[in-house]
N, C-alpha and C positions, 0 to 999 in steps of 0.2 A: 219632808217627811220625817227623817230622822231627828229632827230637833223636836217634832212634837212627840214622837215616842219616847225621847230622853226627859221632856216636860211631863208626860205622865209617868215614869218611873220615878221622878223626882217628887210628884205630888202623891204616888203611892207610898214612897218612902216618910213622907211629912205625917201622911194618914197612920202610917203604923207607930210612929214616935208619940202620936196622940192616943195609942192602945187598939186602933182598929186592927181586925185581922184581914187584912188584904193580901192578896197572891197578884203577883204580876208575871205573866208568861209571855215570851215572845218567841215566834218561829218564823220558818221563812215564808209562812203564810200569812201573818200577821201579828196581833197582840190581843192578849185576853187579861183581863182583870175581874177578879173574883173575890167577892165580899162576905166574909163568914161571920156569923154570931152563934153564941150559946144559946140553945132553947131548951125548952122542956124535952124534946125528943133527941138532944144531944147538938151536934154541930150541925147549924142550917146555913144554906147560902140565899140571903135575900136578893140579892142580885149578881148578875156578870155583864159584862159588856164585852163582845167580841169585835176587833175591827181589822178588815183586810183591806190595806191601803189602796189595793188595785180595783176596788169597786167605788160605783160613785157615791155610796152611803158612807165613806170613810170619815168624810169631814162630819156628818152629823155624828157618827160615834165618837170621834174626838172630842167634840163639842160637849156631848152627853157625859162622857168618863170624866173630863175636866170639871164639868159642873157637880157632878156627884162627889168627886173627891175633894174639892175646895168645900163644899158643904161639910164634908166628914171632919176636915180638917180645923175647922170653926168650932165643931163639937167634940170635946174630950170625951173619950168612951169610959163609962163608968163600971162596965163589966166585962 
């Protein structure tokens, strides 16, 4: 599980290097990834993913986060 968390952190850092505003938070309860954009109303959060490794849905959360982050890494942020 720790290896998957480290991989998510690595993907978040790669997305940040591409110009995306990603926030990675880890606590004793799990991991949360927040994606922010600048919109007409100021800072917006189009999506966030919270993963609790103790729940059955953890694999789904990890897979979803990895997929979203990899997609972002392929697309350089222009704003």
